[in-house]
C-alpha positions in Angstrom: 68.7 31.3 -11.5 67.5 31.6 -15.2 64.2 28.7 -15.3 65.8 27.5 -18.6 68.9 26.2 -17.5 67.4 23.4 -15.5 63.8 23.0 -17.3 63.9 18.7 -18.4 63.4 18.2 -22.0 59.5 17.6 -23.0 60.1 14.0 -24.2 61.6 13.2 -20.4 58.9 14.2 -18.5 56.0 11.5 -18.2 52.0 12.2 -19.1 51.2 10.1 -16.2 49.7 11.7 -12.7 52.7 12.1 -9.8 53.9 14.6 -7.8 57.1 17.2 -8.5 59.0 19.0 -5.9 61.2 21.8 -7.5 64.6 22.5 -5.2 67.0 25.4 -5.1 70.5 25.5 -5.5 71.1 24.1 -2.1 68.6 21.1 -3.0 66.4 22.0 -0.2 62.5 21.6 -1.5 60.6 25.0 -2.2 57.6 23.7 -3.7 55.6 20.7 -4.0 52.4 20.0 -6.3 50.6 17.5 -8.0 49.0 16.7 -11.3 46.8 14.5 -13.5 49.5 14.8 -16.0 52.8 15.8 -15.2 54.3 16.9 -18.8 51.6 19.7 -19.3 52.1 20.5 -15.5 55.4 21.4 -15.6 55.7 23.0 -19.0 53.3 25.6 -17.9 56.0 26.8 -14.9 58.6 27.4 -17.7 56.3 29.2 -20.4 56.5 33.1 -21.3 57.9 34.3 -17.7 55.6 37.5 -18.3 52.6 35.3 -18.3 53.3 33.8 -15.1 52.0 35.1 -11.7 54.4 36.9 -9.6 54.8 34.3 -6.8 55.2 31.8 -9.1 57.4 33.9 -11.4 59.5 34.3 -7.8 59.6 30.2 -7.2 60.3 29.3 -10.7 63.6 31.9 -10.5 64.7 30.8 -7.2 64.8 27.0 -8.1 67.6 25.0 -9.6 66.3 22.0 -10.1 63.1 20.1 -10.7 61.9 16.2 -9.8 59.1 14.2 -9.7 57.6 10.7 -9.0 54.8 9.2 -11.1 52.0 7.7 -9.0 48.8 5.0 -10.4 46.0 7.3 -9.6 44.8 11.1 -8.9 44.3 10.1 -5.3 47.8 8.8 -4.5 48.7 11.9 -5.9 46.9 14.1 -3.3 48.0 11.6 -0.5 52.0 12.0 -1.8 51.6 15.6 -2.3 50.1 16.2 1.5 52.9 13.9 3.3 55.8 15.7 1.1 54.1 19.3 2.2 54.6 18.4 5.7 57.5 16.1 5.8 60.2 19.3 3.7 57.6 22.5 4.7 58.4 23.9 1.3 58.5 27.7 1.4 56.4 28.6 -1.9 53.4 26.3 -0.8 50.2 27.3 1.6 51.4 27.2 5.0 48.4 26.3 7.7 48.8 27.6 11.0 46.5 26.7 13.7 45.0 30.2 15.4 45.2 28.3 18.9 46.0 25.1 20.8 43.2 23.2 21.3 42.2 20.7 23.8 40.3 17.4 23.0 39.0 14.7 25.6 40.5 11.6 24.5 39.4 7.9 25.2 42.2 4.8 25.2 39.4 2.4 23.6 42.0 -0.4 23.1 43.1 -0.9 26.3 42.5 -3.3 28.9 40.8 -0.5 30.8 40.2 2.3 28.7 41.6 6.2 30.3 39.9 9.2 29.7 41.8 12.6 29.6 42.2 16.0 28.3 45.2 16.2 26.0 46.4 18.6 23.1 48.9 18.2 20.1 49.7 15.4 17.8 47.0 12.2 18.0 48.2 9.2 18.6 46.7 5.9 17.1 44.7 4.0 19.0 42.7 6.8 20.7 39.6 8.2 20.0 39.5 12.0 20.1 36.2 14.4 21.0 36.2 17.7 20.1 38.4 20.2 19.5 36.8 22.2 22.5 37.3 26.1 22.2 38.0 26.1 25.8 40.3 23.8 28.5 38.1 24.7 31.1 34.9 23.3 29.5 36.1 20.1 28.2 37.1 19.8 32.1 34.0 20.9 33.5 32.3 17.9 30.7 34.6 15.8 31.6 33.7 15.7 35.1 29.8 15.7 34.6 30.5 12.3 32.3 32.2 11.2 35.3 29.1 11.2 37.6 27.0 9.0 34.6 29.9 7.0 33.2 32.9 6.5 36.0 35.8 5.1 33.5 39.5 5.9 35.0 41.0 8.9 34.4 44.3 8.5 36.2 47.7 7.8 34.3 49.3 4.4 33.6 51.5 5.0 37.3 48.7 5.9 39.2 46.8 2.7 38.1 49.6 0.4 38.7 50.4 1.2 42.3 46.8 0.9 43.1 46.9 -2.8 41.8 50.0 -3.0 43.9 47.9 -1.6 47.1 45.0 -3.0 46.4 43.7 0.5 47.4 41.4 3.0 44.9 42.7 6.5 44.5 40.3 9.7 46.1 38.2 9.4 42.6 37.5 5.5 43.8 36.1 6.9 47.3 34.0 9.3 45.4 32.3 7.0 43.3 33.9 8.9 40.4 35.7 6.0 39.3 34.3 2.5 39.0 38.0 1.5 40.2 38.6 -1.4 38.2 42.0 -1.0 39.2 40.6 -2.8 42.6 38.3 -5.2 40.9 35.3 -3.3 41.3 34.2 -3.7 37.8 35.4 -6.4 35.3 37.6 -5.1 32.3 34.3 -5.9 29.7 32.0 -3.7 32.5 34.5 -0.8 32.3 35.1 -1.4 28.6 31.2 -0.7 28.3 31.5 2.5 30.3 33.9 3.6 28.0 32.2 2.7 25.3 28.8 4.7 26.9 31.3 8.0 26.7 32.3 7.5 23.4 28.5 6.9 22.1 27.6 9.8 24.1 30.3 12.1 22.7 29.5 11.3 19.3 25.9 12.3 19.3 24.3 9.2 20.2 22.3 10.7 23.9 18.8 9.9 23.6 18.8 6.3 24.6 21.2 6.9 28.0 18.8 9.8 29.2 15.7 7.8 28.2 16.8 4.6 29.6 17.8 6.1 33.1 14.5 7.9 33.2 12.6 4.0 32.7 15.3 2.9 35.3 14.5 6.2 38.0 10.9 5.4 37.6 11.1 2.0 38.4 13.6 2.3 41.4 11.1 4.7 42.9 8.1 2.7 42.7 9.9 -0.1 44.2 10.7 2.5 47.3 14.7 2.2 46.1 14.9 5.9 46.5 18.7 5.9 46.8 19.1 4.5 43.3 16.1 6.8 42.2 18.4 9.8 43.3 21.3 8.5 42.0 20.1 8.1 38.7 18.2 11.2 38.7 21.6 13.0 39.5 23.2 11.2 36.3 20.3 12.4 34.4 21.0 15.7 35.3 24.5 15.8 34.9 24.2 14.1 31.0 21.3 17.2 30.5 23.8 19.5 31.3 26.3 18.3 29.0 24.1 18.3 26.5 23.2 22.3 27.5 26.3 23.1 26.6 26.0 22.0 23.0 24.5 24.7 21.1 21.3 23.2 19.0 22.0 24.4 15.2 20.3 21.5 13.5 16.7 20.6 13.8 17.6 16.8 12.4 19.9 14.5 14.1 22.4 14.8 11.8 26.1 14.8 11.4 28.1 17.2 9.5 31.2 19.2 10.1 30.7 22.8 8.2 33.6 24.9 6.7 33.8 28.6 5.7 36.6 30.3 4.5 37.5 34.4 4.2 40.5 35.1 2.2 42.3 38.4 1.5 45.7 39.1 -0.7 48.1 37.6 1.6 46.3 35.5 4.4 43.2 33.6 4.4 41.1 32.1 7.5 39.3 28.8 7.5 36.7 27.9 9.8 35.1 24.2 10.8 32.3 23.4 12.7 32.2 19.6 13.7 28.5 18.9 14.4 26.8 16.0 15.8 23.8 14.5 16.4 22.7 18.4 15.1 25.2 20.1 17.9 28.6 21.8 17.9 30.8 19.2 19.2 34.1 20.9 18.3 35.3 24.4 16.3 38.9 24.7 14.8 40.5 27.1 12.6 43.5 27.9 10.7 45.0 31.5 9.3 46.7 30.5 6.0 49.6 32.1 4.7 49.1 32.8 0.8 52.6 32.3 -0.6 51.4 31.8 -4.2 48.1 32.4 -6.7 45.4 29.7 -5.4 41.7 30.4 -5.3 39.1 29.5 -3.2 38.7 26.2 -3.9 42.7 25.4 -4.0 42.4 26.5 -0.4 39.5 24.4 0.5 40.5 21.5 -1.1 44.0 21.8 0.9 42.1 22.9 4.3 40.3 19.3 4.1 43.6 17.4 3.8 44.8 19.5 6.7 41.6 19.0 8.6 41.3 14.8 7.7 44.5 13.8 7.5 45.8 11.5 10.2 42.1 11.3 12.0 39.9 8.3 12.8 37.6 7.1 10.0 34.4 7.8 12.0 35.6 11.2 12.4 35.0 12.0 8.9 31.1 12.8 8.5 29.0 11.4 5.9 28.4 15.0 5.0 30.5 18.1 4.8 29.1 21.3 3.8 31.6 24.2 2.3 31.0 27.4 1.1 33.0 26.6 -2.2 33.7 23.5 -3.5 37.2 22.3 -3.7 39.1 22.0 -6.8 39.7 18.4 -7.9 36.3 17.6 -6.2 36.4 14.0 -7.2 39.5 13.1 -6.3 38.6 14.7 -2.8 35.5 12.6 -2.6 37.2 9.8 -3.7 40.5 10.5 -1.1 38.0 11.0 1.9 35.5 8.0 0.8 38.1 5.6 1.1 39.4 7.2 4.0 36.1 6.4 5.9 35.0 3.2 4.3 31.9 4.6 2.6 30.5 7.3 0.8 31.1 10.5 1.8 29.8 13.9 0.1 30.8 17.3 -0.3 28.1 20.3 -1.0 27.6 24.1 -0.9 24.0 24.3 0.8 21.8 27.1 -0.8 19.3 27.5 2.1 18.0 26.3 5.0 19.7 25.3 8.5 22.7 24.4 7.1 23.1 27.6 5.2 22.3 29.6 8.3 25.1 27.2 10.3 27.7 28.3 7.6 27.0 32.0 7.7 27.8 31.8 11.6 31.2 30.0 10.9 31.8 32.1 7.7 31.6 35.1 11.0 33.8 33.1 13.0 36.3 32.6 10.1 36.4 36.8 9.3 36.5 37.4 13.0 39.9 35.0 13.3 41.5 36.6 10.4 41.0 40.2 11.7 42.4 39.0 15.5 45.8 37.5 13.8 45.9 40.5 11.8 46.1 43.0 14.9 48.1 40.4 16.8 50.4 39.8 14.2 50.9 43.4 12.8 53.6 45.1 14.9 55.2 41.6 15.2 55.6 40.8 11.6 56.6 45.2 11.2 59.3 45.0 13.6 61.1 41.8 12.1 60.6 43.5 8.6 61.9 46.6 9.6 64.8 44.9 11.5 65.7 42.8 8.5 65.1 46.4 5.9 68.0 48.3 8.7 70.3 45.4 8.4 70.4 45.0 4.5 70.8 48.8 4.3 73.5 49.3 7.2 75.6 46.2 5.6 74.8 47.3 2.1 73.6 43.4 1.5 71.7 43.0 -1.4 68.4 41.7 0.1 67.0 41.5 3.5 68.9 38.5 5.3 66.1 36.0 5.2 68.7 33.3 7.2 71.3 34.3 9.9 73.3 32.1 11.6 75.7 33.5 14.7 78.5 31.8 15.7 80.0 32.4 19.1 82.7 30.7 21.6 83.0 29.6 25.5 85.6 28.4 27.6 87.0 28.6 31.4 90.8 30.0 30.8 91.2 28.5 27.7 89.6 25.0 29.1 86.6 23.0 27.6 86.6 25.0 24.5 83.0 25.0 22.7 81.3 26.6 20.0 77.4 27.1 19.1 75.8 27.8 15.9 72.1 29.6 16.0 70.1 30.1 13.5 67.6 32.6 12.9 64.7 32.6 9.6 62.4 35.1 8.9 63.9 37.1 12.4 62.5 34.1 14.1 64.9 31.7 16.2 65.0 27.8 14.2 65.9 25.7 17.2 66.4 22.3 15.2 69.0 23.7 13.3 70.9 24.5 16.2 74.5 23.0 16.7 77.3 22.4 19.5 80.7 21.7 18.7 83.7 20.6 20.5 86.8 22.4 20.1 90.1 20.5 21.3 93.9 20.6 20.0 95.6 23.5 18.4 92.1 25.5 17.7 91.4 25.5 21.5 94.7 27.9 22.0 92.9 31.2 21.5 89.3 32.5 20.0 90.3 33.6 16.5 91.8 29.7 16.3 88.5 28.4 17.9 86.5 31.0 15.5 88.3 29.4 12.1 87.6 25.9 13.4 83.8 25.8 14.0 83.3 28.3 10.8 85.6 25.4 8.9 83.9 22.5 10.0 80.4 24.1 10.0 81.0 24.9 6.4 83.1 22.0 5.1 79.2 20.0 6.2 77.7 22.3 4.0 79.9 21.6 1.0 79.6 17.7 1.2 76.0 18.5 1.2 76.0 19.9 -2.4 77.8 16.8 -3.7 75.4 14.8 -1.9 72.0 13.0 -3.0 69.8 14.8 -0.2 71.1 17.7 1.4 72.3 17.8 4.8 69.5 17.9 7.4 71.7 20.0 9.8 74.1 22.0 7.5 72.7 21.7 4.1 71.5 25.4 4.1 73.7 28.1 3.2 72.6 31.9 5.4 72.1 35.2 3.7 74.6 36.3 6.9 77.1 34.9 9.1 77.4 37.2 12.1 80.4 36.0 14.4 80.4 37.2 18.1 83.8 39.3 18.2 85.5 42.3 16.4 87.7 42.6 13.3 89.9 39.3 14.8 87.2 37.2 14.9 85.6 38.5 11.7 89.1 37.9 10.0 89.4 34.0 11.2 85.7 33.3 10.1 86.5 35.1 6.5 89.9 33.2 6.4 87.8 29.8 7.0 85.2 30.6 4.0 87.9 31.7 2.1 90.0 28.4 2.4 86.7 26.2 1.4 86.3 28.4 -1.3 83.3 30.1 -0.5 83.2 34.2 -0.8 79.1 34.7 -1.3 78.3 34.9 2.1 78.1 37.7 4.3 80.3 38.0 7.8 80.2 40.5 10.5 81.1 40.5 14.2 79.2 41.9 17.1 81.2 43.6 19.8 80.0 43.6 22.9 81.9 46.4 24.7 80.2 49.3 22.4 77.7 46.7 20.3 79.7 48.0 17.1 79.1 45.8 14.0 82.6 44.9 12.1 82.8 44.6 8.8 85.7 42.5 7.0 88.3 44.9 5.2 86.6 48.2 7.2 88.7 50.1 9.6 86.1 51.6 11.3 82.6 49.7 12.6 79.3 50.2 11.2 77.6 51.8 14.3 73.7 51.2 14.3 71.3 53.9 16.2 70.6 52.5 19.6 67.0 52.1 19.4 67.5 50.6 16.0 65.5 47.8 14.8 68.3 45.9 13.4 70.6 46.4 16.6 67.9 44.2 18.6 67.5 41.6 16.3 71.6 41.5 15.7 71.8 41.5 19.5 69.1 39.0 20.0 70.7 36.4 17.6 74.0 36.8 19.5 73.1 37.0 23.2 70.6 33.6 22.4 74.2 32.0 20.8 76.1 33.2 23.6 73.3 31.5 25.8 73.6 28.4 23.8 77.7 28.3 24.1 77.5 28.8 27.7 75.4 26.0 28.5 76.9 23.5 26.3 80.1 24.8 27.8 78.6 24.2 31.6 77.9 21.2 30.5 81.3 19.5 29.5 82.9 21.2 32.1 80.7 19.7 34.3 81.9 16.2 33.4 85.8 17.1 33.6 84.9 18.3 37.2 83.0 15.2 38.3 85.8 13.2 37.8 88.5 15.5 38.3 88.6 14.8 42.1 89.5 11.5 41.0 92.5 12.4 39.2 95.7 11.8 40.3 94.9 8.9 42.9 97.2 6.2 42.3 96.1 2.6 41.1 93.1 4.7 40.0 92.9 4.5 36.0 89.7 5.7 33.9 87.9 2.5 34.1 88.3 1.9 38.0 86.6 5.6 38.2 84.1 5.1 35.6 83.1 1.9 37.1 83.0 4.0 40.5 81.1 6.6 39.3 78.8 4.5 37.8 78.3 2.8 41.3 77.8 5.8 43.5 77.1 8.4 40.8 78.5 11.1 42.2 81.8 12.4 43.9 80.1 13.5 46.8 78.6 9.8 47.1 82.0 8.3 46.7 83.4 10.8 49.4 80.4 9.7 51.8 81.6 5.9 51.1 83.4 3.7 53.7 86.3 2.0 52.4 84.1 -1.4 52.7 81.2 0.1 49.9 84.1 1.6 48.0 85.8 -2.2 47.4 82.3 -3.2 46.2 83.0 -1.6 43.1 84.2 -3.9 40.0 88.0 -3.7 39.7 88.3 -1.7 43.6 90.4 -3.9 46.3 90.9 -3.0 49.9 93.9 -1.5 49.2 92.9 0.6 46.4 89.7 1.7 48.7 91.4 3.1 51.6 93.7 5.0 49.0 90.7 6.7 47.5 89.0 7.1 50.7 92.3 8.9 52.1 92.8 11.0 48.9 89.0 12.0 49.1 88.6 13.0 52.5 85.7 12.9 54.7 82.2 14.6 53.3 82.1 18.5 53.0 86.3 18.2 52.3 88.1 20.7 50.0 87.3 20.3 46.2 84.4 21.8 45.6 81.4 19.3 45.6 78.5 21.0 46.7 76.6 17.6 46.5 75.4 18.6 43.1 76.4 16.4 39.7 78.0 19.1 37.7 77.4 16.8 34.7 73.2 17.2 34.8 73.4 20.7 33.7 70.8 20.7 30.7 70.6 22.7 27.4 67.5 24.6 28.8 63.6 24.4 28.7 63.3 25.9 25.8 65.8 24.2 23.7 64.7 21.6 21.1 66.0 17.7 20.5 68.0 18.6 18.0 69.8 20.9 20.9 71.2 17.8 22.5 73.1 16.8 19.4 76.5 18.2 19.4 79.2 17.9 16.8 82.2 16.7 18.6 
């Protein structure tokens, strides 16, 4: 779109600090930015197109509108910008991808009986994290050694409550790797002290724990308490072994995070070493997709936000060392200082130990980028080739970056369902998957069902265009719509779109028999080579839609089958059938129940209980009941939460 068509009037834009959003014609956010002066920054996007960077040029021509929010300070703008980037995931903003999923040692210090455990993923409030560790086995060994000196509980809440009820600790309590607070061997205060000791030790305050144990060991030996001295000796050895696993990089007892960036034209790599007490306590890295013209200073600023968003204040060190000072240094420093509660400094080391550590971190960043490129090359090349082949074969104006596929499933015309799967950039976007239950006249045949599903999906799209915010499920337009079937299904989909007034979406059908691609209006199909990457992509999308439809169909069919054996029993209406199933759980259990047990269900009298028992027959009687609940089928282990929200 021509930016002049949606450019705000200069007088409409305030000169205050704020955050702005560019949106595409579907009102999808494509870019989020912040500015000290909104008017000056936004006017720069609408300058002479020849002076814009190619990625900025693409962004402003992709967008169809821009809006903004005014804030009081630059720090607030920094925070709001990052919040919106995480919420909307704009395609033209810098995209961070962790190069691996890191394990952490976690302590639930706010619990009455704190627990130590190993975890990955999103951080939770009230839990203190240490790491990240490079390998999960390293953190398991570290935790095992720490438990010899600080035997805090590691069991789950369920195991802890069971031990409290039975009065017997678990195995770790018997082998002295847990102080067993569940059975009162230590008080809550003593156990909490052990957890705090782990936190202090992992935080870098290590010397006092080892020196105190050495003094106690000497005292125990002088008192001839050799058993206690031996135990203290083992604890000292365990703690020293934990320290040996952490490389010493600074002679001084310093807490510092060291960041290094290696950038190329399209991607960049960031690595950070978390140094506590002069030792490396954690390492983490990101791969950045450079979707706009950001230099090292801007990338480092975004990396700092990535690293310190949603962390505990004590996780932010007093000193942060970088290889390039971040853009908006004062704002970033003020933000980190506000989060930590005390002054934070960001600087570039020029010489000495910290400079040497910086060079080591930079080498790790460079190796991480090379490894990422090696792993991604074949996959990215294949996906790009697939989309290009589809574009050329179907004579599309551009590669279909968003492809949607619709399939229907039924058994003899019963329990008709439809599925919608979405692929973006050749990868499944499962949160946009949707189910459709097809009923009434729309369920009479495949073409009617296809017309119904396409109409419902794109009716919601049209509704989203006139709403204040886009529909998260149906608010985006695909570049290509694929239907499972040949010309009849394709024509039904095209008719549904035309009846809605939509004529700018390409529609094709993929027939299973010969894997032919049917284009509306063409007498003969498009036949892609059997080894075509484009054909493989279409097959994968069609098969995913088929799998998703079958999963939902089985679930609905199971629901109807579960109650079918109860149909036709005189006096047993829907409410009483529901009461029976609620009480017994399945037809198998109902069949196995005696008349007296059946009469215990709400609304079931003795006479009706006898009729039910006689109608169902003994367990194992005809009716296809296998003893399992057919209605318990799930969509699949790989399905997302969004998949469980059918549009009924």
